[in-house]
C-alpha positions as CSV (number, residue, x, y, z in Angstrom):
1,M,132.3,73.6,131.6
2,A,129.4,73.5,129.0
3,S,130.7,72.2,125.6
4,C,130.0,74.1,123.0
5,P,127.0,72.2,121.4
6,D,125.4,72.6,124.6
7,R,125.5,76.2,124.7
8,C,124.7,76.5,121.2
9,C,121.5,74.3,121.9
10,L,120.6,76.7,125.3
11,Y,120.7,79.7,122.9
12,D,118.5,78.2,120.4
13,T,115.9,77.6,123.1
14,Q,116.2,81.0,124.3
15,Q,115.5,82.3,120.9
16,I,112.7,80.1,120.1
17,I,111.0,81.0,123.7
18,R,111.5,84.7,122.7
19,Q,110.0,84.4,119.2
20,R,107.2,82.4,121.0
21,R,106.6,85.3,123.4
22,L,106.7,87.7,120.7
23,I,104.4,85.9,118.9
24,S,102.0,85.8,121.7
25,L,102.1,89.6,122.2
26,A,101.4,90.5,118.6
27,I,98.3,88.0,119.1
28,L,97.4,90.0,122.1
29,L,97.7,93.2,120.5
30,L,96.0,92.1,117.3
31,V,93.1,90.7,119.6
32,A,93.3,93.8,121.6
33,A,93.0,96.1,118.7
34,L,90.2,94.0,116.9
35,S,88.1,94.1,120.0
36,A,88.5,97.7,120.5
37,F,87.7,98.4,116.6
38,L,84.3,96.0,117.3
39,T,83.7,97.7,120.6
40,I,83.8,101.2,118.9
41,S,81.5,100.0,115.7
42,L,78.8,98.7,118.3
43,A,79.2,101.6,120.5
44,V,79.2,104.6,118.4
45,T,76.6,105.7,116.5
46,P,77.1,107.3,113.1
47,R,75.7,110.9,113.4
48,L,75.2,114.0,111.2
49,N,74.9,118.1,112.4
50,A,73.8,120.7,109.7
51,T,73.8,124.3,110.1
52,I,72.3,127.1,108.2
53,D,75.0,129.6,107.6
54,D,73.5,131.9,105.6
55,A,70.2,132.8,103.7
56,R,68.5,135.4,101.7
57,L,65.3,135.4,101.3
58,N,64.5,137.4,98.3
59,T,60.7,136.8,97.5
60,F,57.7,135.5,99.6
61,T,54.5,136.7,98.4
62,F,50.8,135.3,98.5
63,T,48.7,136.7,95.6
64,F,45.3,136.4,97.1
65,T,43.5,137.3,93.5
66,S,45.1,134.3,91.7
67,S,45.8,132.2,95.1
68,Y,49.4,131.4,94.7
69,L,52.6,131.5,96.9
70,T,55.6,132.6,95.2
71,Y,59.1,132.7,96.9
72,N,62.9,132.9,96.3
73,L,65.4,132.0,98.7
74,S,69.1,131.3,98.7
75,L,70.9,128.9,101.0
76,A,74.6,128.2,102.1
77,V,74.4,124.7,104.2
78,T,77.2,122.9,106.3
79,V,77.0,119.5,106.8
80,T,79.5,118.3,109.4
81,N,80.4,114.5,110.7
82,P,80.5,115.2,114.8
83,N,81.9,111.9,115.2
84,K,85.8,112.0,116.5
85,A,86.2,108.3,116.4
86,I,84.5,107.1,113.0
87,G,83.8,108.5,109.4
88,I,80.3,108.3,107.7
89,S,79.4,107.4,104.4
90,H,76.1,108.6,103.0
91,T,74.1,105.2,101.7
92,A,71.3,107.5,100.4
93,P,71.4,111.2,99.1
94,L,70.8,113.7,102.0
95,V,68.2,115.6,100.4
96,A,66.1,118.9,101.4
97,V,62.8,120.3,101.0
98,L,61.2,123.8,101.9
99,A,57.9,124.0,104.2
100,F,55.6,126.7,105.5
101,H,53.6,126.1,108.4
102,D,54.1,122.3,108.1
103,R,53.2,122.1,104.4
104,R,55.9,120.8,101.9
105,L,56.4,123.9,99.2
106,L,56.4,122.1,95.7
107,R,58.8,122.9,93.2
108,N,59.6,121.6,89.9
109,S,62.4,119.5,91.4
110,S,60.7,118.6,94.1
111,T,63.8,118.1,96.7
112,L,67.0,119.4,96.9
113,V,70.2,117.1,97.3
114,L,72.8,118.7,99.3
115,V,74.9,115.5,99.4
116,G,75.2,112.8,97.1
117,E,74.8,108.6,97.8
118,G,78.7,107.7,98.3
119,Y,80.1,110.6,99.8
120,Q,82.3,110.1,103.0
121,Q,82.9,112.4,105.7
122,R,86.2,111.7,107.7
123,P,85.7,111.4,111.5
124,G,85.6,115.4,113.7
125,K,86.3,118.2,111.4
126,A,84.9,116.7,108.1
127,R,82.4,119.1,106.4
128,R,80.5,119.6,103.3
129,V,79.6,123.1,102.5
130,V,76.5,123.5,100.1
131,V,75.5,126.7,98.3
132,V,71.8,126.4,97.0
133,P,71.2,129.9,95.2
134,A,67.7,131.1,94.1
135,V,65.7,128.3,95.1
136,E,62.3,129.1,93.8
137,G,59.0,127.9,93.1
138,R,55.0,128.8,93.2
139,M,52.5,127.1,94.8
140,S,48.6,126.8,94.6
141,G,46.8,128.6,97.5
142,G,44.6,125.1,97.6
143,L,47.5,122.6,98.2
144,L,48.9,125.3,100.8
145,G,45.8,125.0,102.9
146,A,43.5,127.7,104.3
147,A,45.6,127.7,107.8
148,A,49.1,128.0,106.1
149,E,47.4,131.1,104.3
150,E,46.0,132.7,107.4
151,E,49.4,132.1,108.8
152,F,50.7,134.0,105.8
153,R,48.8,137.0,106.4
154,R,49.7,137.0,110.1
155,Q,53.6,136.9,109.4
156,N,53.1,139.2,106.6
157,A,52.0,141.8,109.1
158,T,55.2,141.2,111.3
159,G,57.5,141.1,108.1
160,V,59.2,137.9,109.4
161,F,58.8,134.9,107.6
162,E,59.1,131.6,109.3
163,V,60.3,129.1,106.7
164,D,61.6,125.3,107.7
165,L,64.2,123.6,105.7
166,L,63.9,120.0,106.3
167,L,66.5,117.5,105.9
168,S,66.4,113.8,105.2
169,G,69.0,111.0,104.4
170,E,70.5,107.7,105.6
171,I,74.2,107.1,106.6
172,K,76.6,104.6,107.7
173,N,79.7,104.2,110.0
174,Y,83.0,103.8,108.0
175,P,85.1,102.1,107.5
176,L,84.4,100.0,110.1
177,V,83.8,96.0,110.5
178,I,80.1,96.2,111.6
179,V,78.5,98.4,109.3
180,R,75.7,100.2,111.2
181,K,73.2,102.2,108.9
182,R,70.8,105.2,110.4
183,E,68.2,107.3,108.8
184,V,68.5,110.9,110.0
185,G,66.7,113.6,109.5
186,A,66.8,117.6,110.6
187,R,64.5,120.5,110.8
188,C,66.2,123.9,110.2
189,A,63.8,126.8,111.3
190,L,64.5,130.0,109.8
191,R,63.0,133.5,110.4
192,L,63.7,135.8,107.5
193,Q,63.1,139.3,106.4
194,I,62.4,140.2,102.6
195,A,66.0,141.4,101.5
196,P,66.1,144.8,99.7
197,P,66.7,144.8,96.0
198,G,70.3,144.8,94.5
199,P,73.6,143.1,96.1
200,E,73.0,144.6,99.8
201,V,74.4,142.3,102.4
202,V,71.8,140.7,104.5
203,V,73.1,139.9,108.1
204,F,72.2,136.6,109.0
205,H,72.9,134.4,112.6
206,Q,73.8,131.0,112.0
207,V,71.1,128.7,112.7
208,N,71.6,124.7,114.1
209,C,69.2,122.5,112.8
210,E,67.4,120.4,115.3
211,P,67.4,116.4,115.0
212,A,64.1,115.1,113.6
213,K,62.3,112.2,112.3
214,P,62.8,111.4,108.5
215,D,59.4,110.3,108.2
216,N,58.2,113.4,109.4
217,M,60.2,115.2,106.1
218,F,57.5,114.8,103.5
219,F,54.2,116.0,103.6
């Protein structure tokens, strides 16, 4: 029959072995979690989706005597992080410009800031809705170009105007260990008719913006 000291020694040894196993298991789980975290950091590319949920074209006229294009456009833009695994952080402002027939329409403030630098969007359902009321401007026909002027004549005859909202920005994955920055851009192609005067509601069908190279955002 084992003496008490022997039994105590055996019990202490078993406790030490159990603790070492638990420590080893904890280390393995930590390594596995870190490996998965790093794998996601490397494998998942930060992305950004945008849609135009509403738009109202109040004015879009070209005065041929003075050669000026005048416009007034209201927008509602939704910016979404489609990734289910990672969040994103905007490392530069997400800006937008209006273009007609591949010509940027100049404004006093030049660009619209839809999302500010540093804004963070969680995975999946995170979104930011930006309402841009009454974006208006006046552009010289000389800057617009002869081809765009002719295109305006053609579209004016149909009553439907094709205007692009061009997005450009930079995002990174958040808050993963390995930071991956990525420039993002999108083109939102709008086909709009002049809205009637007054508060009458104009039916608008949501437009999904297509990915585009940010280098093509400015003309």
